[in-house]
Residue, then its C-alpha position, 0 to 999 in steps of 0.5 A: m602548716s608549719l612546725l613550731r620549734e622555737p618559743i611562740n611568744n612573737l608569733f602569738f602576739e603578732l597574730a593577736n595584734n593582727s586579729k580583727t574579731e576574736i581570739k580563743l584561748c585554751a590552756p590549763f595554766v594562765k599567767q597575768g603577764i601574758i593576759q596583760n600583754l594580750y590586752v596591750v597588743k590586741k585591738p579593743s574591738v577583738a573579743v577574747e574567751c578562754i578555756s582553762n582548768f579552774n583549780l584552787p591548788n593551781f592558784y595557790k601554787k601560782s601555776s595560774d594567776i587568779e588575776a589573769f582571769e580577773t583581767l579577762m573578766q573585767n574586759n568582758g572576756k568569757i571564761f570556761n572551766c574544764q577541769m580535765l583540760h590538758a590541751k593548749l590551742y589558740i585560735f585567731d579570727r577563726k582562721q589561724l591556729i596554734i596547737t602547742s605544748a606551751n601554756l599561757t605562761i612566760s616560761g611556756f612562751r619564752r623559755n621552755l623547750e616547747y613544740g607545736v604546729f601553726m596552721d591556717d588550713a580552713e578545714l583543720v581550723d574549723k575542726a579545731l573550732e568544733d572541738y573548742d565549742s564542744i568543750c565549752s558546751n559540755e555539761t562538765t564544763g562550767k562558765i566562770r563569773l566575776s563572783n567566782i573570782n572574788e570568792i576564790k580571791n577571798v579563799l586564797r587570802t585565808l591560806p598560808e604561804y605555799h609550801e610543797y605538800i604531797p599527802a601520803d595517802d593520795t596517789e590518784n589523779n595528781e598529774i595536774d592537781n595536788i591536794i592543799p591543806i586549808n583552814k576549813e573553818v576560815v574557808t567556810q566563812q567565805l561561802s553562802l549557807w548552801k555552799k557551806t553545807t555542801f562543802l561540810v557534807v563533802d568534807g565529812i565523806e571519808k574518801n578523797e574521791f566520792c560520787l554523787e550518791d555519797v552526797y545524796r545519802q546525806e540528803q536529810i542534812f540538807m532537808q533539815k537546813f533548808p526545809g522549804n526546798h523541795t528540789v534538794k537533789d537539784s540544789i546539791r548538784r548545783n552547789l557541787q558545780e559552784l564548788r567546782d567553779l571555786g576550784l575546791i572540787k574536781f569533776l572526774g566524770n560519770g558522777r564522780y568527784k575529787k576533793l582538792w583540800k585536806 
């Protein structure tokens, strides 16, 4: 084990270049420059997967690049969406591990004052792998598809140029995610009928944070829209997951959610 007091750029890409089977990434913020360089240095046969915080405000503010995830997906990578994520760890061939404060960004890798540890102790790496797999399999974690990425890109095209926006009435849970103003009419044009209906029902809830029961109270709206659907509550939950994986809402746990738009 060794302390990482210097930027991790050279170490990360050296480990990536030497990897033979797989690379597992875990970071809330991911930029295209890092992912592009990863595919330059790694061997074609090495599989890549990534846990991140899929969050529309992050893409809007360019804290993360949707193009980075598109690159991962186009190269058969796996992407998992954990919206409570704050951890950063990178595992190479299930044998070597970086735990760091650095996100997968140019500033995190090269410029910021970051700190962390490198280890190749088999027992510790195995424990980190268990935790990584546990995040991936958690019921609050989504698996991102290429269709999610395309839908997010369509939504982003409808948004005005980003300017800092801090709503006066929202002081909760703003450590990672801010609320962004969006043209709801334009956004709903990008959504399927079920997702659009779920979005509009959620939008009509006065509270910024809401619970599953708040949506269930509007069950009659769904039943009128979809009279042939006999599992409305299951469909509501599934479409809330879809809105989560589009970065429009955040799961807070225990049946609680947060709208990420104003």
